[in-house]
KOLFI-508774 format. One record per residue (C-alpha): residue number from 1; y, x, z; residue in three letters. Coordinates in steps of 0.2 Angstrom, whole numbers. Last residue first. Example, Ala and Ser with C-alpha at 12.3 -4.5 7.8 and 13.67 -1.06 7.14 Angstrom:
BEGIN
n/yy/xx/zz/res
2/-5/68/36/ser
1/-22/62/39/ala
***
This chain:
BEGIN
n/yy/xx/zz/res
138/157/-66/-40/gly
137/144/-67/-54/arg
136/134/-53/-45/leu
135/133/-63/-29/ala
134/128/-79/-38/arg
133/114/-70/-48/leu
132/107/-62/-32/arg
131/107/-79/-24/ala
130/98/-87/-39/asp
129/85/-72/-38/leu
128/82/-75/-20/ala
127/80/-94/-24/arg
126/67/-89/-37/ser
125/58/-77/-25/arg
124/57/-90/-11/thr
123/51/-103/-24/leu
122/37/-91/-29/ser
121/30/-90/-11/arg
120/32/-108/-8/asp
119/24/-114/-24/arg
118/26/-133/-22/his
117/23/-136/-41/leu
116/39/-146/-43/ser
115/49/-134/-32/thr
114/43/-119/-42/asp
113/47/-127/-58/leu
112/64/-132/-53/arg
111/68/-115/-46/val
110/62/-106/-61/ala
109/72/-118/-73/arg
108/88/-114/-62/ala
107/85/-96/-64/thr
106/83/-97/-83/trp
105/99/-107/-84/arg
104/108/-95/-72/ala
103/102/-80/-82/ala
102/108/-87/-98/glu
101/125/-91/-91/asp
100/127/-74/-82/trp
99/123/-63/-98/gln
98/126/-47/-88/ala
97/112/-38/-99/leu
96/102/-34/-83/glu
95/105/-52/-77/ile
94/98/-58/-93/tyr
93/82/-48/-90/gly
92/81/-54/-72/glu
91/82/-72/-78/ala
90/69/-70/-92/leu
89/57/-62/-79/leu
88/60/-77/-67/gln
87/57/-90/-82/ser
86/41/-80/-86/ile
85/35/-83/-68/trp
84/39/-101/-69/ser
83/31/-104/-86/ala
82/15/-96/-79/thr
81/15/-108/-65/ala
80/19/-122/-77/leu
79/4/-119/-88/asp
78/6/-135/-99/glu
77/-1/-125/-113/ala
76/14/-130/-124/met
75/25/-125/-110/glu
74/16/-108/-108/ala
73/17/-105/-126/ser
72/36/-108/-126/gln
71/38/-97/-111/his
70/28/-83/-120/ala
69/39/-84/-135/arg
68/54/-83/-124/lys
67/46/-68/-115/leu
66/44/-59/-132/trp
65/62/-60/-137/his
64/67/-56/-119/leu
63/57/-39/-121/gly
62/66/-35/-137/arg
61/83/-38/-129/pro
60/78/-28/-114/ile
59/73/-13/-124/ser
58/57/-3/-128/ile
57/46/3/-113/ala
56/53/-7/-98/asp
55/58/-24/-105/leu
54/44/-21/-118/ala
53/31/-21/-104/ala
52/37/-38/-98/his
51/38/-45/-115/gly
50/20/-39/-120/val
49/13/-46/-104/gly
48/22/-62/-107/ser
47/14/-64/-124/leu
46/-3/-60/-116/ala
45/0/-73/-102/arg
44/6/-86/-115/ala
43/-10/-83/-126/arg
42/-21/-85/-111/thr
41/-13/-102/-107/ser
40/-15/-107/-125/leu
39/-33/-104/-123/ser
38/-44/-92/-133/ala
37/-58/-99/-144/asp
36/-48/-98/-160/pro
35/-45/-79/-157/his
34/-27/-75/-156/gly
33/-29/-71/-138/ala
32/-39/-56/-143/ser
31/-24/-49/-153/ile
30/-13/-53/-138/leu
29/-24/-44/-126/ala
28/-24/-29/-136/arg
27/-6/-29/-138/arg
26/-4/-31/-119/cys
25/-16/-16/-116/his
24/-5/-5/-127/ala
23/11/-11/-118/leu
22/4/-7/-101/ala
21/0/11/-108/arg
20/18/12/-114/gln
19/25/5/-98/ala
18/17/18/-86/gln
17/27/17/-71/gly
16/13/13/-59/ala
15/19/-5/-59/tyr
14/17/-7/-77/leu
13/0/1/-77/tyr
12/-7/-11/-65/ser
11/1/-26/-73/val
10/-6/-21/-90/his
9/-23/-19/-83/leu
8/-24/-37/-78/ser
7/-19/-43/-95/ile
6/-32/-31/-103/asp
5/-45/-38/-91/ala
4/-40/-56/-95/glu
3/-42/-52/-114/thr
2/-59/-45/-112/thr
1/-64/-27/-114/met
***
């Protein structure tokens, strides 16, 4: 099975509430992404999959650890769309931990990336995340 297929399957399992199975596919994708022919962008998506699944299956701090690594890889690959998505996941994780300043930092980054990329659908989600954060902060 290819790396991209494992990444796609992870999303299906994650939204079906099967985080452990999603994590297994992400791990396989990450191993495949370590191949010299794999792109940095694919590695970033595999890392974000591990982080996303870890948020649900293991712990929020562990998921955030993997998501930060994924964000770093996405920036190195200059894959700004993936970096935006990861920024949103990081913001949501920090909201769950009630770490408002970190959540605000990642939300601002997501809004900035979505605005620069003219990603209307994602920008709407980023702005909604920002509004949710402001409401929670009081």
